[in-house]
C-alpha positions in Angstrom: 11.6 -42.5 -3.2 13.8 -42.0 -0.1 12.8 -41.0 3.3 14.3 -40.2 6.7 12.3 -40.9 9.9 12.5 -37.9 12.2 10.3 -39.3 14.9 7.1 -41.5 15.1 4.8 -40.4 12.3 7.1 -37.7 11.1 9.2 -38.3 8.0 11.3 -36.3 5.6 10.5 -37.6 2.2 12.6 -37.1 -1.0 10.6 -37.4 -4.2 11.7 -36.7 -7.7 9.7 -34.0 -9.4 9.5 -32.8 -13.0 9.5 -29.1 -13.4 7.7 -27.7 -16.4 9.8 -25.1 -18.0 8.3 -21.9 -19.3 10.0 -20.9 -22.5 8.5 -17.5 -23.0 6.4 -15.7 -20.3 3.2 -14.1 -21.4 3.5 -10.3 -22.2 2.3 -8.0 -19.4 0.4 -4.7 -19.8 1.9 -2.3 -17.3 -0.7 0.4 -16.2 0.6 3.6 -14.8 -1.8 6.4 -13.8 -0.5 9.6 -12.3 -1.9 12.8 -10.7 -1.5 16.0 -12.7 -3.6 18.2 -10.4 -2.2 21.4 -8.9 -1.8 19.8 -5.5 1.1 17.8 -7.2 2.8 20.8 -8.8 5.9 20.6 -6.6 6.1 16.8 -6.9 5.4 16.5 -10.6 9.0 17.1 -11.8 10.4 14.3 -9.7 7.3 12.1 -10.4 7.9 12.5 -14.1 11.6 11.4 -13.7 10.6 8.4 -11.6 8.0 7.3 -14.2 10.5 7.6 -17.0 13.0 5.4 -15.0 10.2 2.9 -14.3 9.1 2.6 -18.0 12.8 1.9 -18.9 12.4 -1.3 -16.8 9.5 -2.6 -18.9 10.8 -5.6 -20.9 10.7 -5.6 -24.7 7.5 -7.4 -25.7 5.4 -6.0 -22.9 2.9 -3.2 -23.3 2.2 0.0 -21.3 -1.0 1.9 -20.7 -0.2 5.4 -19.4 -2.9 7.8 -18.1 -3.3 10.9 -16.0 -6.0 12.5 -14.0 -6.7 16.0 -12.6 -10.0 17.7 -12.0 -13.5 16.4 -12.6 -13.8 15.4 -16.2 -10.1 16.0 -16.7 -8.3 12.7 -17.4 -6.8 11.1 -20.4 -4.8 8.1 -21.6 -1.5 9.1 -23.2 -1.0 5.5 -24.4 -3.1 2.4 -24.4 -1.4 -0.9 -24.9 1.8 0.6 -26.4 4.0 -2.3 -27.2 7.7 -2.0 -26.5 9.4 -3.6 -29.4 12.9 -2.1 -29.4 15.2 0.1 -27.5 14.2 3.4 -29.2 10.6 2.9 -27.9 11.9 4.0 -24.5 12.6 7.4 -26.0 9.1 7.6 -27.4 7.7 6.8 -23.9 10.0 9.4 -22.3 8.8 12.1 -24.8 5.1 11.2 -24.2 5.6 11.5 -20.4 7.5 14.8 -20.7 4.7 16.2 -22.9 2.2 15.6 -20.1 4.1 16.8 -17.0 2.4 20.2 -16.3 -0.4 20.4 -13.7 -3.9 20.8 -15.0 -6.5 21.4 -12.3 -8.0 20.1 -9.0 -8.0 16.4 -8.0 -10.6 13.9 -9.1 -9.3 10.3 -9.7 -12.4 8.2 -9.8 -13.2 8.8 -13.5 -9.9 7.4 -14.9 -10.1 4.4 -12.5 -13.6 3.7 -13.8 -12.5 4.0 -17.4 -9.5 1.8 -16.7 
């Protein structure tokens, strides 16, 4: 151990440390929930494109849970724990998102949050 005295009772100390290396990080479940209510009708086209770009960033081996909400009693999970295992899975995700891009009703988000 080496040290350097800066002033009385203040030292800079150099200590060797051993870093534990993480070989493979644990998979992550990415949860995306979006608003399909009519109040979002003008924003939904861009929101859908943004979500598609975001899911392309999910690393292979991770999972995604994708849900939407609209009016009271109107919410659903498109996917729950979908595992990205290869490149073509991103096209599957894109198709699922595009199939759920139209507005549905008024806004009520508490139910899907409770179910999540």
